[in-house]
C-alpha positions in Angstrom: 31.5 -40.5 78.9 28.1 -40.1 77.3 28.9 -36.4 76.7 32.0 -37.2 74.8 30.4 -39.7 72.4 27.6 -37.1 71.7 30.2 -34.4 70.9 32.0 -36.9 68.7 28.8 -37.5 66.7 28.3 -33.8 66.2 31.7 -33.4 64.8 31.2 -36.2 62.3 27.8 -34.7 61.2 29.3 -31.4 60.2 30.8 -30.6 56.7 34.3 -29.5 56.3 35.3 -26.3 54.5 36.7 -28.3 51.6 33.5 -30.2 51.1 31.5 -27.0 51.0 33.8 -25.4 48.5 33.7 -28.5 46.2 29.9 -28.6 46.4 29.6 -24.9 45.6 31.9 -25.4 42.6 29.9 -28.3 41.3 26.6 -26.3 41.8 27.9 -23.2 40.0 29.2 -25.3 37.1 25.9 -27.0 36.8 24.0 -23.7 36.9 26.3 -22.3 34.2 25.5 -25.2 31.9 21.7 -24.9 32.6 21.7 -21.2 31.8 23.7 -21.8 28.6 21.0 -24.3 27.5 18.3 -21.7 28.3 20.1 -19.1 26.2 20.4 -21.4 23.3 16.7 -22.4 23.5 15.7 -18.8 23.6 17.8 -17.9 20.6 16.5 -20.9 18.7 12.9 -19.8 19.5 13.5 -16.3 18.2 15.1 -17.6 15.1 12.2 -19.9 14.4 9.7 -17.1 15.0 11.5 -14.8 12.6 11.8 -17.4 9.9 8.1 -18.3 10.2 7.2 -14.6 9.9 9.5 -14.1 6.9 8.0 -17.1 5.1 4.5 -15.8 5.7 5.5 -12.3 4.4 7.2 -13.8 1.3 4.1 -15.9 0.5 1.8 -12.8 1.0 4.0 -10.7 -1.3 4.1 -13.5 -3.9 0.3 -13.8 -3.9 -0.1 -10.0 -4.2 2.4 -9.9 -7.1 0.6 -12.8 -9.0 -2.7 -11.0 -8.6 -1.5 -7.9 -10.3 -3.2 -7.2 -13.7 -0.2 -6.1 -15.6 3.0 -8.0 -14.6 6.1 -6.0 -15.5 9.6 -7.3 -15.4 11.0 -5.2 -12.6 12.5 -5.2 -9.0 10.5 -3.7 -6.1 11.6 -3.4 -2.6 10.2 -2.2 0.7 10.1 -2.7 4.5 7.6 -4.3 6.8 8.2 -4.5 10.5 11.6 -6.1 11.2 11.9 -7.2 7.6 13.3 -5.7 4.3 11.9 -7.3 1.2 12.6 -7.4 -2.5 10.5 -8.7 -5.3 12.2 -9.4 -8.6 10.1 -10.3 -11.7 12.0 -11.5 -14.7 11.3 -13.4 -17.9 12.1 -17.1 -17.9 13.7 -19.2 -20.7 10.2 -20.4 -21.6 7.9 -18.0 -23.5 4.9 -16.8 -21.5 6.4 -17.7 -18.1 7.8 -15.2 -15.7 10.1 -15.9 -12.7 9.1 -14.2 -9.5 11.7 -14.2 -6.7 10.7 -12.8 -3.3 13.6 -12.3 -0.8 13.0 -11.3 2.8 15.9 -10.1 4.9 16.1 -9.5 8.6 18.9 -8.9 11.2 19.4 -11.2 14.2 22.2 -11.2 16.7 24.4 -9.0 14.5 23.9 -11.3 11.5 21.9 -10.8 8.3 19.4 -13.7 7.7 17.4 -14.1 4.5 14.6 -16.3 3.0 14.0 -16.5 -0.7 10.8 -17.8 -2.3 10.8 -18.4 -6.1 7.9 -19.2 -8.3 6.8 -19.3 -12.0 3.9 -17.3 -13.3 2.1 -17.8 -16.6 1.8 -14.6 -18.6 -0.8 -14.8 -21.4 0.6 -13.6 -24.7 -0.5 -10.2 -25.7 -1.6 -9.9 -29.3 -1.3 -6.7 -31.2 -3.8 -5.9 -33.9 
């Protein structure tokens, strides 16, 4: 009699095939959700890094342009690392002010991203004579 009750306890302690399949399904669904969150976080991190680098590049190009001795109204472009850039200098509606527009473009996940920095620059009047 003692052997039967012990055998009965062993049968109750085991999992059925249905319970195992359900637990594996729940675990796999949870893992898919976790990996999706990791992928989104990784993508957001790369986007943040690229945007920060583009802002720093735009500020550097703006400072270099403002330090030039003879500002000309023109458009320059170039490439630095992952980034393509364009500097457009044009006259403003106010005399002796120029508009400087620096645009930095990069590609991320098959999309083109861009950051534009605009500023005004005082140009002293040049007197002839």
